[in-house]
N, C-alpha and C positions, 0 to 999 in steps of 0.2 A: 288486484290489491286485496289483501286479506283484511278481516275485521280488525285485527290487532293493529295493522298499519294505519287504518283509518283513525283509530283513537290517538295515534301519535302525530297525526297530521295537524299543522297549525290551524287549518280550517276547523278542525274539531274544537280547538280552544276558542276560536272566535264564535263558534256556534252558540256558546253559552251567553252571549250578550246581544242578541238581535234587537232588544228594546232600546239600545242606546243610539241607534241610528237617527240622526236628525232629519226632519222633513218638513216641508211647508205645504199644507194641503191646497193652498191657492196657486201653487206653482206646478202641480202635477196634472195629469190628464190633459196635456196641451195648454196648461196655464189658465184654464177656466173651469171651475167646478161649481155647478149649480147646487146650492145648499138645500138639502132635504130637511123637512121639518123634524124628522127623526135623526138628529145629528149623529147619534151613535152609528147609524147605518152608513152615513157618509164617511165617518172615520174608519169604519170597517173596510170600505172599498179603498180608501187611501192607504190604509195599512197593508192591504193586499199588494198594491203597487210598490210600496216600500220593500216588502219582503221579496218580491220578484226582482226589484232593482238591486237588492243586496247580494243576491246569489253571484258567485264567481262564474257561473255558467249562464247560458241563454235561458231565460225564463220569462214567458209572456203571459200576462193576464188577459182573459177574454172580457174586455171592457169597452164601453162606448168611447171612442176617441173623438167624437163630435158632440161635445156637450151642448152646442147651440141647437142641436136637433131635439134635445130633451123637451118634453112637454112642460106644462106648468108645474106647480109645487108637487114634489114627489116623483116627477117623471124620471129623474136621473137614476133613482134607485131601481125603478121598474125596467129601465133600459139596460141595466147591467147584470142583474142577478136572477138566476133561475131559482124558482121556489117549488117546494113540495110540502104537502100537508097530509099527515097520516089519516085525517078524516076523509080525504079523497085520494086514496093511494094510487089510483090509476092515472092521475093527472100530474103532468110535469109542466109547469108554467115557465117557458123560456122566453127571453126578450125576442121581439119580432125580428130583430136584425142580428140575432146571435151568430148566424153563419157569416155575416159580413164582418163582424168583429173578429171572428176566428180566422178568417182568410186574410186579415190585414197584414199578417206576418209572413213574409216570403221565405224566411229561413226554415229549413226542415230539421236542423239540429236543435237540441235543447228541448225543454218541456213547455207545454202550454197549460195554463191553470184557469179553469172555469169555476167561479164561485157558485155555490149551491146552498141556499138557506132552507133548512128543513124544520118543520114544526111537528113535535111529538105530543101525543095526548097522554092521559093517565095510564092507559093500557101499556103503552110503550115503556113508560118509566117503570111500572111494576114488573114488566117483563125482564128486567135486569136480574131479578132473583138475588141469589147470594153473591153475584159478581159485583154488585155495587158496593164500593168501599163505605165504611161507616161515616167517613167525613161527608160523603155525598148525601147520604140519608139524613145526616144531622142538618146539613145546609137546607135540604128540602123542608124539613120540619120547621126550621127557624123561619123560612119564608112564609109558611102557612100561618105560624103563630103571629108573625108581624102583620099579616093581612087581617087576622082576627082582632088584633089590637087596634088596627085602623078602623075597623067596623065592628065594634063589640056587639055581641048578641045576634049577629047576622046568621040565620040558619043556613043560608046558601054556602057559607064557608066551612061547614062541617065536613071534614074529610076532603076538603078542596085541595087539588094540586094544579097549579097554573100550567097551561100548555108550555112546553119548552121549545124555544126557537134557537137553533144552534147552526154553526157553520159546518158544511162538508165542502170538499173540493174535488173536482174531477181533474186528475192529472193525466194529460194527453201526451203520449210519447209517439210522435209521428214517425220516428225512425224504427222504433220497436213495434209500431202498429198495435199498441194496446192502450186502454184507458183504465186507470185505477180510481176508485173512489176512496178518498181519505176521510175517515170518520172517527171523531174522538169519542163517540158514544158506542158502548159495547153491544147494544141490542141488535138483533137481526132485523132487517128491513126488506123483506121480500117484495113488498109492493113498490118500494122505491127502486129497487134493482130492476123490476119488470118495466117500470115507467122509463127508466134511463135507457134500457135496451131498445125500447120502442122509439125513443127520441133519436138515438144513434142511427137506427135503421132508416129514419126519415131524413138524415143529413147526408147528402151525396159525398161530402168530403170526409165523412167518418165511416162510410159503409164498409171499408176494408179493415176497420179496427176491431179488436177483440176487447170486450168489456170484462173486467175482472172485479168481482165484488171484494169488499175488505177481507172476507173469509178465504178468498182464493189467492191472496197475495202474500201469504205467509203467516204462520201461527205466532211468530215472535211479536209481530206488530200488534195483533189482537190481544195477546197477553199483556203487552206493555200498556195498552189502553185500559184494560180491565183492572190491572193490579197496582198501577202507580197512584199513590195517594197524594193529593194536593193538601198538605197539612196547613190549611189556611181557611179561615172562616169567610166564605164568600158566597154570593148567590149562585144558584145552579147554572144559570146561563153563562156566568162569568167563568165558572170552572171549566165547562166544556169548550167555550170559545177560546180561552187562553190556551188550552191543550191543542185546539185546532190550529191556531196560529203557529205555535211552536213546532208541532209536528210537520206542518207545511214548510216552515223555514228549514227544518232539518232535512226534509226530502229534497228541497231545491238546492241547499248548500252542498249536498253530496249527490247531485243528479248524475254524476259520472259513475255512480255505483247503483246496484240494484236496490229496490226498496227493502228487500230482506236483509241485505248487508247493513244498510243504514240503521234500521231499527234494532237489529241485533246488537250493534255496537252501543246504541243508546241504552238498551236494556241492560247490557253488561255493566255500563257505567252506573246506572241506578241501583244495581244489585248490591253495591257497597253500603247502602243505607242512607244515601244522601237524599234529603227531601227535594221534591220537584218544584216546590213553590218558588224558589229563587232563580230558577232557570227559565221561567216563563216570560213571555213578552210583556213589557211594561206598556199596556194599552189602556186599561180601564183606570182612568185617573182617580176615580173615587176609591179605589182599593189598593193603589200602589203609591209609592213615594220615591221620587228622584231616579228611578230606574237603575239603582246600584244593584248589580246582580252578582251572584257567586258562580264559580265554576266548580267542576267536579273534584277539586282538590288543588287547583292552581291559584294560590293566593296572589302571586305576582301578576297574574293576568289582569285583574281588574284594577291593579295599580297603574298599569300601562294605559288603560282606557277608563279613566275616572269620570269623564264628563260626556254627557250626551251631546253637548255643543261642540266638543273638540274632536269627536271620533273621526269625522271626515278627514282630518289631517293625517290620520294613520291609514285611511282606506282610500287611496287615490282613485280607485275604480268605482267608488260608490256613485258619484254623479254621472259617470259614464254609463253605469247600468240604468240609472233613471232616464238618461237620454235615450237609451235603447228601448226601454220599456214604454216610454211615452211617445216616441216617434217611429218605432219600428225600424230604426236604422241602427247601424253598427259602426262604432269607431274602431279603426284598426291601427291608426298611426299615433304615436306618442306626441309628435309635433303638433298635431291637431289638439290634443288634450292640453298641452302646456300653453299653447296660444290662448285657448279658452280659459285656462286658469288665470292668465295675466289679464285677459279682458274682464273676467269676473272681478278682479281687484280694481281695475280701472273704473268700472261702472258703479261699484259699491263703496269705494274708499271715501272717507270723509262724508259719509251719509249721502253719497251721490252728488255732492256739491261740485267736486272737481270735474266730473263728467258734464254736469250742466254748464259749468263755466266754459269748458272746451266747446260744447255745442253752441253756446251763445257767441263765442268768439267768431265762428264761421257763419252762423245762421241769423245772428242778431237778436235771438230770443232764447229763452230757456226751452228745453224740449217738452212738448205736450205729452208725448208717449215715450217713456224710458224703457229700454229693453230689460226684461227679467233674465235671471241667470239660470233658468232651469236647464238650458242646453249647454251651459259652459262646462269646461272640463275642470279637473283639479290637478294640482302639482304631482308629478311623478317623483318619488324620492330618488336622490342621486344614485343610490345603490341599485335602483331598478330601471335605470335608463337603458333602453335597448340600443342596438348598433346604429339604427338610422338616426335617432335623435342625437346620440353621442357623436356621430360623424359631423352633424351640423355644429354642435357646440365646440368640438375640438377643431373643426375647420375654421372657426372664428368668424363666419359670415352667415347671417340669416337673410335670405333673399326673398323679397316681395315682388310679385308681378302685378301690373296694373294697366289700365287704360286711362288716358287723360280724362278727368271728369271732375268739374267743379261741383261742389266744394270739397271733394273727397281727396283726390291726389291730382295736382295740376302744377303748372309753372306760372309764377307771377314775377315778371321782370327777369326771367332767366333762372329764378330760384324755385326749386321744388318745395311745395307746401301743401296744406290741406288738412281737413279734419282727420281722415284716416292716416294720412302721412304722420301726423303728430302721435296718433295712437300707436302706429307701428314702431316709431322711435321709442315710445314708452315701454312697449312690450319687450323690445330688445334689451332695454336697460333692466327690466325686471328679470329676464332670463340670466343676465350677467350677475344679478344679486343672488338669485335662487340657486344657480348652478355655478357659483364662483369656484368651487373646487375643481370644476372641469374647464370652464372658460378662462379662469384666472383674471376675470374682468375684461377680457379682450374681445368679446363677441361684438361684431360690428353689423351694420345693416347694409344690405345690397339692394339695388333697384333694377328691375327689368321693365322698361317701358315698351309695352306690346301694342301701342297705338299704331294703326296702319297709317300710311302717308296721307290719305285723304281724311283722316280723322274718324271718330267712331260715332258721331252724332246720328248718322243715318242707319246705323246698324240696329237690329232688334236685340232685345236682352238675351235671347237664345244665342244669337251670333256672337255677341260679346262674351258670353259664358264659354262658348266653344273655343274661341280664340285664346282665351287665358288657359282653359283646361288643357288644350293641346300643347301650349308652351310649357306648362308645368309637367305634363307627361314626358316631354322631351328633355326635362332636367334644367330648364332655363331659370327656374326659381322654385321656392318651397311652398309659398302661400300666396293665394290670389286675393287681392283687395281692390279698392278703387270704386266703391259705391255699387257693388254688384247686388242685384236683387236675388233673394234666395228662391231658386227655381225648384219645382218638384213635379212629379208625375209626368204627363205628356209634354210638359215644357222642356224637359231635359232631352237633349239629343240622344239617339240610340247609341249604346255602347259606352256611355259615360257613367261614372259612378262617383259623384262628388261626396265629400265628407265635410258638411257645413260646420262652421264654428258659430258660437252664439252671436246674435246681431250686434252691430255697433250702433245702429239707429233704426227707427221706423219711419217709412215714408207714407204720407197720406195726402190726399188731395186737399190743398189749403186755399183759403180766400185771402186776397190782398187788395188794398185800395191804392191806386197809383198816385193819387193826389190831383187828378184831372178835375178841372172846374171847381177847385176848392172855394173860390169866391162865391160861386152860385150855391153850393151845398152847405159849406161850413159845417161838415159833419163832426159830430162829437162821438167818438168811439168808446168813451169811458165805460158806459154801462155794458155795451156789447163785449168789450174786452174783459170786463169783470165777470160776466156770466160765462163767457168763453165758449159758447156753443152756436151751432147753426141756427137754432130756433130764434135766439136773440138777434142774430144778424138779419134773418128774414123779417122779423117784426119791425126792426128799425128801418130797413130799406123800404119795405112795403108801406109802412105807416107814416114815415117821415120824409125820406129822400124823394120818393116818387110824387110827393105833393109839390115839388119845386117846378114842375112843368118841363122837365128835361128827361129824355129817355136815357137809361143807364146801360152802358155796354159792358158785357162780361166776356173776356177773351180766354180761350183755351186753345191748346194745340190740337191738331188732329193726329192721333196715333192709336195703336191697339190698346193703350192703357186706359185707366179709369177717368182721366181728365175730361174728355168730351162728354161722356154720359153724365158725369157729376155736374158739369156746367149747365147742361140742358135741363137736368132735373131741378137745379137750384133756380134757374131763370123761371121755369114753369111754376114752381111753388111761390116765388115772389109775386108773380103776376096773379096767381090765384088768391093771394092774401091781400091784394090792394084794397084799400078802403074806398068809400064812395067819393071822397074828395081827391083821389089820385087822378091826375091828368097826364100821366106818362107811363111808360112800360119798361120792363127789363128786356134786353136784347142780347142774344148770344152771337158772338163773332168768333171766327177761328183763323188759325194760321199755322205756321211752321215753328219748330223749336228755335230756329235762327232769329225769328221775329220777336221772340219774347223779350230780349234785352231792349229792343227798340220800343216795344209797348210799355215797358216799365220806365226806362230812362227818359223816353220822349213823352211819357204820359199820353199815349195815343188813345187808349181806352180807359174807362173808369176802374174796372176791376180785372184781376187776373185770377183764374182758377187753375191750379196746377200743382206739381210736385212740391211738397212742403220744404224739402231740404234745398233743392235748386232755387226755388222762388225766394226763400228766406235769404239765401246767400246773395242772390242778385239784388234784392232790395238793400241789403247791407252794403254791397259794393257800389251800386249805382246811386243810392241815396236820393231818389226822386223828391223834389220839393213837396213837403207835406204828405208824401206817400207813406203808407204804413203796411207792413206785413202783419196781418191780424192774427196769425197763428190759430186760426179757427178751421176746423174740418168742414169740407163742403158737403159731407154726408153726416147723418145722425149716428153718433156712437160707433165709429169704425172699430172693427175687431179683427182678430187674426183669422176669423172664419168667414169665408166668402159665401154669401147667400145669393144664389143665382137669381132669385126673385127680385132682388134689389140691386141696382147697379152700383158698382164701385164702393162696396162697404168694407173692403179689406185693407188692413194695415199691411204694408209691404216691408218685410225685414230686409235690411241691408247687412250683408254678412260676408266675412272672408270664408274661404274654403280651401281644403286640401284634396288630395285624391285618395279615395278609399281603395286600399290594396287588396281587399277581400275578393 
């Protein structure tokens, strides 16, 4: 592809408005971002994820995907960013697990981006010589004058130039076997280049890579950096960092071209005298307004994309790119994406109240943990529907495969029903609406019951997964549902490659009171339910109920899941918290899944510790006299991240899936 053809490509037009992409910093990096006290640094990292997500090609940031491993305040920043200071040019401070984050991506195609924050001193700034544009010098002078006004008469400020910290990026091309440093600052940095070469040599997975300094990747790029004037009164660090973001975006947006081709096209565009200020990323809120950007002469373009809140509707691949960036996985099927788009609507419509009502219908309570939509897809425009999705829509049947599992998909009096059954019906109706030009409103739902003759209760989650996966691979249905746990890593059978859709619910180990011995205890759960956490439950049981002189029994099933460990830990903590006047104990008892209904309906034991969705549904269905599903987690603050040092702390996503065709 020639330089001229790049400039005519639609991607070139979209390149002019990267700042319009919406993002939610709390929903990226696995859904949990520890806030750094220097909030601008956190925003920097989040914007890097956004830029990588926006590229039409594979682009991965070398970032910590396990935020729970971050140390206390400030740790997340240190765990993600390599730093270098001109005052110690031989030292490159890389995160201790840099190699781990780099190797998390199994795909060899695409580019990998490693953030690098460099700090330059007075010598480095003066070294620019005549290459520094007048606007840059004026901004530096204004910063010094502002500092002098803040501390009038201070002799230390005479001739002072504050050290400049700016972004660089290492662009790693694993197929091309080279690493480029993207630098918005024109000065030579021999010390930095030497330190980077030493770092690469020490990384086994980079040993065969060739490092190319900015000067070695083409003269056009360096001239672009030196001569493009940001005609805008802004601080020095803003100038360089805005340039860094935008140059990175340009590089990733055309990663199928060489760096020389990309920046040559940009340089030719700027040669017409267009100011650069309006094509830079809308990142620094103090210096930008509304993110309304101009293009290089295409007035109609920003009329098509007028709102940062609406852009995702025109970019159906954006959320898929965020999914790839934050999970290391790749969606290949459009059916996966549109099912995710429908689920996004279902979970968020009416402020989430419709979803909560549906959950309450089957579990008897509102959901304590509501799925976030970071992994959901977005609608594919009708004109971009591929052959596979079109075949389903025109075939007029969307088939779901499932295993009988209350409360998700099951038969009640010979009638199929359930939480995910209703969701699947709703999804099908939304596809009829969104793709009415193809379905003509005639898309129906089909069901494939894959439950074996003996039932599926005794099967492991991996066995259930494989049964559905093989059925889907053989063409029996399009989407697997039915309360399936989202498996990953070594939980997945060899040779399988699922494509998960965003969760429909989260399972956690919950606590319930069966109503046994209500006359003896007369428990009042009001305060416990108000506080809604394990600590309140432990205080009440240990300090009040155990004073009644009756041992309290806590039932859980025995299986490889989190319930047994959670029940044991809960019982131990209650006993350890007993007051001096307590004359009874908490006792753990166990049994099989089949016994759970008898324990609840027959009030055989006092408490049940187990699967939140299944237990909630059973309490609603069996309605034991004075029994109550407390909707309280049996562990403190369960999260999506499993800490091996603490048993059973993981929220388990329930999610549909398709087959990844890659």
